[in-house]
N, C-alpha and C positions, 0 to 999 in steps of 0.2 A: 466265621457262620452267625450273624444278629438277633438280634432279637424278634419273635415274628410276631404277630399282630394278625387276628384274622376275628371280624366281624358277618357276622351272622348276623342279618333283621336287628332284634335287642337285644343283641349275648356279643360281649366280647372277649375273644380268649385268646389269652399272649402267654408268652415263653419268653422269661428275661436271659438271660443268660450273665459267664459271674459278671465283676465290675460297675455292672448297672446300677445307679444311682438311682434304686426302690422309684420316690415321692418324687421327681422334679420325671424321671423318665415318662412315669404315668401321667400328669398335669398336659407336658408335651401329645403325646396320644392321645390324650383328656380333645383336649385344641387343636390334634390333627383330623377330629374324626371330629370337633361343635360340638362335643359335647356337654352340657354345665351343669347334669348332674344323673345319677346314679350309683348306684349299689357293690358293692363291692361283699360278693358272693362267698369265693374261696380265693387259698393263699394259702400254697406250703413250697417245698424249696429249705433255701438255707438264704442266713443277711450271716457279716461282718459289719463291725462300727455300727453299731445298730447304737439310738438313742430312743429309752421308753420314759415315761413320764407318768405318775399319780398326781390328782390331783386334787391340792390339798386345800387347807384356808389360804395358803398368801401364795396360791398359781400354782406351777406343776414344781414335783419337788422331783430333776429327772437323774438319768444315770444312766451311764455310757455304757456300750459294750464290745468292745476288739477281736475279741477268739467270737471261729465262726459259730450256731447257734438255728440251731433245724429252729424250718419257721409248723409250727402246728400250727397256726391257724393267722390269717385277717379276714374281717370283718370293717365297715366301714360302709358312713355314708359320703357321696361329691357333692356340695351344696355348690350354691353362686352366692357370691358374698354381695354385700349392698355396695363395689361397686361396681361390680359384675364379675370380677373374679372368681376363677375356681378355691373350692376350698376342699384336698380333702383331711376326711376326718374316721385316723387308721387307731383301729388297738388290733392290739396282737400280742401271742404265748409263742412265745421261742423256747427251744429247752439244746441245754451247754451239756454234750463230753458228759457229763457229771450227771444225766439225767431232770438234771432241777429244773422244773421251768418257774420265767421270772414274766412278766405280763404289764401288758398298761398300755395310754394311749403313742403308740409308733411315728416320732419327730424325724427319723434319720435311716437309714440301712443304706445301705450295701447286697448286691446281687453275690453269696460266692456259691459259686457251679452251676448256678440253675435255679429262678423262680419261674410258676406256672401259677395265672389267675386266670378267672371268669367275674364278669362285671359284665350287670344288666341294670338296662338302659331305662331306668319308667314309661311308657308311654301314659299321656293323658294327665302327667306330672310332674310339676317340677319343685325341686328342693334350694329353698334361698333356709343362709345361715343370716343369723339378726337378731340382734339386741329386739327383746321387750317389753326392755325398763332398759330409763336414763341410768347410764356406769353398768350396766349388768352386762354377762357375760353371752355370746354372743348362740345360741340357741337356733338347732334343726324345726325348719317349721315346713314342712308339702306344705303345697295348695294347688288344687286343682287349674286345671289350664283353663282356659274361657273356650 
């Protein structure tokens, strides 16, 4: 059985199967549906071989986890970069078998067993990701469509 993608209006519902590389698959779905901006409303399931990070003064401090963890939540935005590419900005909370929770910016994750997610594609708004000052971090810049 493969991944399931259902779109109804501005809602996209996904079920991703074991072994799916989450963020590249999400990017592929967005490109296939010609979506440049969205909100990750909900995502639950399990991940393994994932990397999360915390933004410190020198950049992201990343940590890798290989054992399966219960995905408690993913939230975030999907934005258009200045070059027209898609930028996925997900934050996740996950719990290991010991019930201890870890979380932060999700850089990578492989679906373990299954993952279900719901995305909202906003109407009349485009989400951009761009630097607001020279050399600064690229930031979320929502813009009302003309």
